[in-house]
N, C-alpha and C positions, 0 to 999 in steps of 0.2 A: 532652472537648469542653467549652468554656466559652462564655460569652456573647460574648466577643471573637472566638472562632472562628466562631460563627454569624454575627456581623456581617461578618467577612471574606468568608464564603461568599455572604452576601446582596449585598454590594457587588460581588462578581464577577458574580453573575447579572444584577443590574440594569445594571451597566456594560457587559457584553458585549452584552446585548440592545439597549440604547440605541445603542451604537456601530454594531451591525449594521444597525439601522434607519436611522441617520443616513447611513452611508456609501452606502446603496443607495436613497436617496430619489428618484433620477432614472430608475429602471428603467421603461421604457415598452414594450419590445418583447420577443418571445420569445427572440430572439438575445441580447439583453442579459441576460435572466433566466437562460437556460440556459448561456451561454458568457461572460458578462461583457463582451460586445462584442469579445472577443479583444484586450483592451487592457492586460492586467496587466504591470507591470514585473517585472524579473528577481527582485527581492527578494520581491515578492508571490508569484511562482511558487515560490520556494524555500520560503516559509512554507506555501504550499498543499501542496506535495509532502511536506514534513516533517510537517505537522499531519495530513494525510489518512493518511499511512503509519504513524503512531505511535498506538498504543492503550494504554489504561490497564493492561491485563493484562501488557503487555510488560515494564515495569520490575519488576513483582511476580514474574513467572515467571523472569526473568533473575537477579534478586537471590536468589530461592530456589534456583536451580540452582547459583550460585556459593557460596552458604551451605553447600550439601550436598557439592559435589564440587570446588570450587575455581575459580580464574579462567579456566581453560581452557574452561569451559562457555560463555564469551562467544561461542563459535562457534555456539551455539544461535540467537543473533541475527545474528552475523557470517557466517552461512552464505551470505548474499547479498552479502557484501563483494566477492567476486571477480567478481560480475556487475554491480556498480554502474557500472563504466565503459561497459558496453553500453547503459545508459540514454541516454548521449550519442548513440549511433548510432540508437536506435529512436524517440526523441522526434519527429524529423521525420516519421515515418510518420503520426502522428496530426495533426500540424500541416498537412501537405500534403494530407491527405485532405479537409480543409475541411468535415468532417462535424460534426454536433452530438453524436452518440453512436457508440459502437463498433458497435452493431447497424446503424446507417446505413452505416458503413464496410464491414461485411460484405455488406450489400445491394448496395453499389456493386461489390464484388469478385465475389460469387457469385450475386447475384439475390435476389428477395424471399423465397423459401422459407427459405434459410439465414439471411437477415436476421431473419425472424420468430422462428426457433428461437433465435437469439442474443439477441434482445430479451427473450424469455421467460426464458432463462437469466440474463441480466443483471439483470432485475427481481428474480428469486428470490435471486440472489447478494447484491444490495444489501439486500434485506429481511432475509435470514438473518444477514448480517454485522452490520447495525445492531443486530438483536436480541441477537446474541452479545456485541457490544461493550457494549451497555447493561447487560446482566447482569454482564459482567466488571467494569465500573466500579462497579456497585452492590455487588458482593461485596468489592471492595477498600476502598471507603469504609466499609462496615459494619465491617470489621476495624479500619481506621485510627481510627474513631470509638468503638471498644470497644462496638460494637453499639448505640450511641445512635441511629443513623440506620438505619432498616429498608431493606434492599436494594430492595424494590419501590417505596418512596417515592422513592428516588434515581432509579430508572428513569423514573418519571412526571414528576418536577419537571425533571430534566435534559432530557427530551424536549420538554416544553412550552417551555422556554427557547430551544433552538435552532430549534424549529418556528416561533416568532414571527418571528425575523429572517430565517430562510431562506424562509419563506412570502412575506415582503414583498420581500426583496432578492435572492433567488436566489443564483447563483454569486458575484456581486459581494460580497454580505454574507458568504457562506461563506468566500471566499478571503481577504478582508481581516480577518475575525475569526480565521481560522486563523493569520495572521501574529502577531497579539497572543497567541493561545493557544499558539503555538509557543514564545514566550518563557517562558510559564509551564511548558511541558513541560521546557525546559532547566533551569529552577529546580528542578522536581520531581526531575530526574535527579541533581542534585548537592547539594541542600540538607542531606541527612542525613550527608554525608561528613565535613565539618569537625567537626560536633558529635560524630559517632561516633569519629573519631580522637582527639579530646580525651578522650572517655569511656574509651577502652581504653588510652590511653598511647602513641599513635602507631604508626608502621610497625614499630618495633623490638619493641613488645609483640605485634603481630600475628604477626611472624616467630617469636617465642618460643612463642606459643600454638598456632599452626596447623602442619600438616605442610608440608614443603618443597614438595611437588608442588602445593599449593594456589596457588603463585605461578608456576606454569608457564604460558606463553602457549598451549602446545598439548601435550596428552598423551592417550593412549588411555583413561585412566581417566575422562575426561570423558564417555565414551559416544559420542563422535563421531569415528569413523575417517575416513580420507581418502575412502573410497568413499561413505560416508554424506554427507559434506559435498559431494562432487561431485554426487550425486543430488539433494540439496536445492538446489544451485545450478541444476541443470537445471530442477527444479521451479519455481524462482524466475524464471528468464529466460523460460521458455515461458509460465508461468502469469500473469506480470504483463502480458503482451500482451493477455490476454483479460479482465482485470479492468476492469469497466465505467467506473470513474472515471479510467482512464488518458487518456481523451479530454479531460477537463477539466484534469488536472494536466500534460499534455504538449502540449496544443493551444490554450491560451487566452492565451498571452503576446502582447505587442505586436510581437515579432519571433521568428524561428525560434531565434536564439541565446538569447533569454530563456527559451524553452521548454526548450532543452537544459540551460542552466545551472540553471534552476529544479528540474527533476526530478533531475538528477545530483547537484548540490551540496546540495539540500534533503535528499536521501537520505544524503549524507555527514554531514550534521549528525546524523541519526539514528544512524549508525555511531559518531559521536563520543560522543553521550550514553550509548550502550551501555556505554562504559568506566565511566561513573559508576554505572550499575546494577550492573555486575559488582563494582566496588570496594565498593559498599554491602554486597553479600553477604559479602565477606571481613570487613568491619567487624562485621557482626552475628554471624558465626561466632565471632569473638573475644569479643564481648560475652556470648554465652550460656555460653561456657566460663568466663569470669571471674566471671559471676554465678550459675553452677551452675543454669542454666535449661534446660529441655527444651521444644522446640517440637514439637507433634504433627505438623505439616506444614511442609516446607521453605518453602512459599510464604507461611507466616505471618511469615517473616523481615522483610519490608518493613514490615508492619503493626506488628510488635513494636518495631522501631527507631523508628517514628513515635511510638508510645505512650511509650517510655522517654526519647527524646531531645528531643522538641519541647515548647517552652514555649507557654503560651496565645497564641493568634493565629497561631502557626506551623502548628499542626494544621489550622486553617481554611485557611491558605494551601496546605498540602499537598492538602487535599480539593479546593480550587479548581483546583489543577494537574491532579489526576486527572480532574476534570470536563472541563477544557480538552482533555485528551488524547483524550477520546472525542467531545465535542461538535464538535470541529473536523472529525473524520471524518464524523460522522453528518449534519452540515449539508450537506456536499458530496454525500453519498449521497442525501439527501432530494431535492436538486435533480436529481441524475442519474436517480433513479427516475421523477420526474415527466417528465423529458425523454424517457426511453425509452418510457413509455406514450403520451405525446402525439405524438412525432414518428414512432415506429416501429410503432405499432399504430393509434391513433385517426386520425391524418392520412393513413394509407395504406389502412386497411381499413374505417373507419367514415365519415369525412367528409373527403374529399380536397380539398374546396373551402373548408374552414374558414378564416376570417380570422385574421390574426396576433394580433389582440386576443383572439379566442376561444382560440387555442392557448396564449397566455400565461395566461389564466384557468384553463384546463384543466390546464396544467403545475403551477400552484400547488396546485390542488385534489387532483390525482392524487398529487403528492408528499406532501401531507398525509395522504391516506388510506393510502398504502403505508407511510409511517412509522408510522402507528397500528397497522398490521398487524405491524410489527417489534416494537412494544411488547408485543403479545399473545404473539408468539413468545418474547420475552425472558423473560416471566413463566413459561415452561414449561421453560427451559434449566436443566439441573443440572450438566453437564460442559462448561465453557467451552472448554478446550483441545481436546477432541475435536471440538467443533463447528467450531473454526477450521481444524484440520487437514483436515477433510472438505471445507470450502469451498475451501481452497487447492488441494487435489488436483483437484477438479472444474475449477477455473480452468485448471490445467495441461493437462488433456485437451482443453478447449475451445480453449486457446491454440494447439494444433497447426494449426488452420485459419487462424489469423491469421499466425503465424510462418512456416508453410510457404507460405501464400498470398502473402506479400510477397516472400520470397526465391526462389520458384520459380513462374514465370509459367504453367507448364503445369497447375498444380493447378486442379481444377474442383470444382463443388459436390458431385459424387458422391464424389470422393476425400475432400473435407472432412468430409462426413457419415459416411463409412465410418471415417475416422480416429478420430472421436469414439466411434462405436459400438464398434469393436474394442478401443480402449484401455480403455474402461469395462468391457467384458465380461472382458477378460483380467485386469484389476486385481481384479475381484471373484472370478474363478475361482481365481486364485493365492492370494488371501487366504483364501478358503473352504477351499482345500486345506491351508493352513497351520494355520488355527485350528480347522477342523472344524465350523463353524456359520456360517449366513448372517447377516450384520449389515449395517445401513446404513452404520455408521461403524466402520472398523477402525483399530487403532493403526498409525500410519505407519511403514513399514519400507522401506528403499531398494530391495530386490530386486524385489518386485512392482511398485513404481512404475517402476523402470528398464525392466523388460520391457514394461510396458504402454505407456509413452511411445515406446519403440522400435518396437513393433508398430504403434502409431498412425501414426507417420511412414511406415513401410513401406506401410501400407494407403493412406495419402494418395497415395503415388507410384504404386503398382500400379494402384489403381482409377482414378486420373486418366488413366493411360496407356491403360487398357482402354476408356475411355469418351470421348465427344466433347468437344472443347474448349469453353471458355466462349464464348458469342457475343460478337462484337466490341463490341456496345453496352454490355456490362457490364465485362469485364476490361480492354479497351483504355482505357476512360475512367479506370479506377482507376490503371493503370500510367502514363498520361499525367500524372496528378496527382503521382505519386511522382517523376517525372523533372523536374518543374518546381517552382519555389518557389511557396508559397501566394500567392494574389492580394495579401494584405496585405504581402508581403515584396518585391514587384516594384517597380522604379523606373519610374514613369510607365506607359506602355502597352506596355512591352517584356515579353517572355516567353521569355527564353533558357532553354536547358537548364541545369538546376542544376549539372551537371558543368562547364559552360563558365565558371561563376563560382566554382569551387572548392567547390561544395556538393553534389557527387555523393554518393550513399548507398552505402557500401561493402558493407553486408550485402544491400541490394537487388540489387546487381550481382554477387553471389557466384557466380552461374552462369556469368559471363563471365570469371572469373579465369583460366580455362584457355586463353583466347585470347591470343596473343602481343601483339596490338595493345592489349589492355587494360592492359598494363604500361607503355605509353608515357605520359609525363606523369602518372604515377600520383599523385605528391604534389600536383601542380597541380589535378587533377580532384577529389581527395578531401581537400584540405587542412583543411577544417573538421572533417570526421569524424576524420581521423588526428591532427590537433593536439589536439583536445579529448579524444580517446580516450587518447592518451599522457599528457596532463596528469592525467587521472582516475586512471591507474595510479600516477602519482607520489603522488597523494593517498592511494591505498590503502596504499602503502608508508609514507607519513608516519604514518597512523593506527596501523598495526601497530607502527611504531617507538615511537610515544608509549606504547602499551600495554606494550610490552616494557620500556622504560625505567622505567615506573611500577613494574613488578614487580621491578626491581633495587634499589629503595629499601630501605634497612635502618634 
């Protein structure tokens, strides 16, 4: 680290804070603070989805995996590639609910008790995830700076920076700064590759130095078999529905199409930059062979490349990019945590008559306090990867009540609660039987997860059928919203069925697929779902083709 590097980092901090404050200078209402007025354009939605879903530890972990086992380990990150087209189908769920938080959405679907449980889970999810990401970025920057910057210093300074503009501007500041920071994440993902290729002598030198299977797009030696990838995909599609920030990244666009495009193609940008992370791993694997260097930990590969390849100023840019990867997510989470406490706890159980001005003030303060709690949590974390896996597994089990509750109208609060309880119990029983000791966090393996998620859905069905239906004042209101466009997407005072204008939801109607009349005018009824879904699969094929062609270069 040089003086120039420190100047670059300082310019990043000052610039992003000033921009965040300037872009959000007109926030006056709680709706504007928590949801940005639901006015974001598609490119802002893409930046928000990409920035929120990409964390600093991801390029480091992926680079380390490819450094150790080859390019096929790209499926550690691409495990969700095959579920990305489904984001096009589920984004309207959040848009049409017209809610501020996922907990409010669950209150609408199952009643206040489930809504409160989901609010508590969501707050803990955001606090723990923020803490884990802060510590992850801190460790990465400490290595990249050759221990010149202490990890805990990174945690505190980074948090203060995003706190300032998020406190003032809410989701508007978070979303627009995420677009800028998304550009920095793309730079982070590819900046080491041209320098590394020049250092090692190009692709031909890599081919000479590394085993042939290091250039395979898929092989069993990567440690990811087909069943494991399938279970990780199930984890991803069910779990993402319960992640609290989905309401903001899927429901705040100025149109429903903007919400679909933002989440789907913002995520595809992440799938694209993963290719850069994987290729960096191969470059570093060649470098250490040529230089007769041994790395104690594969995850040191990214930091090693940064120290060897980057000139003064570029190291500072790398650190700024790492900061951007986590600050973009944490600013969104800070606003979300404040919304959950304010809308789903305070406004319901403490002061139901609170004015909008009071809710806005409380949203800012509670977000600040909860983010401070995440900093305290960050300072206690030792194993970042284990913490992330634990959080994602919890989200998948909670996601049963959302995914099942949307596609099956008969699901009720008793079935939803039972699904979560039974899936958690079986998951811990199976892991305890395998390991022989009780732990809070187990190493993720596909078999216990697969059985737990299956039993969870079975419990949802059986218990729901054995107990009374949801009262009309809850479920019917929820389903009415799913069947119509959000108020912001309607023309004038009209309110036609979404299926009448080609915007029917094919997953929502899955229970009716077995009725003959459901297949009449099928394309007309679901043309937005089907058209976007098929196009997304074309993008999946394109990205896989790009990766395969890259591995054919000699």
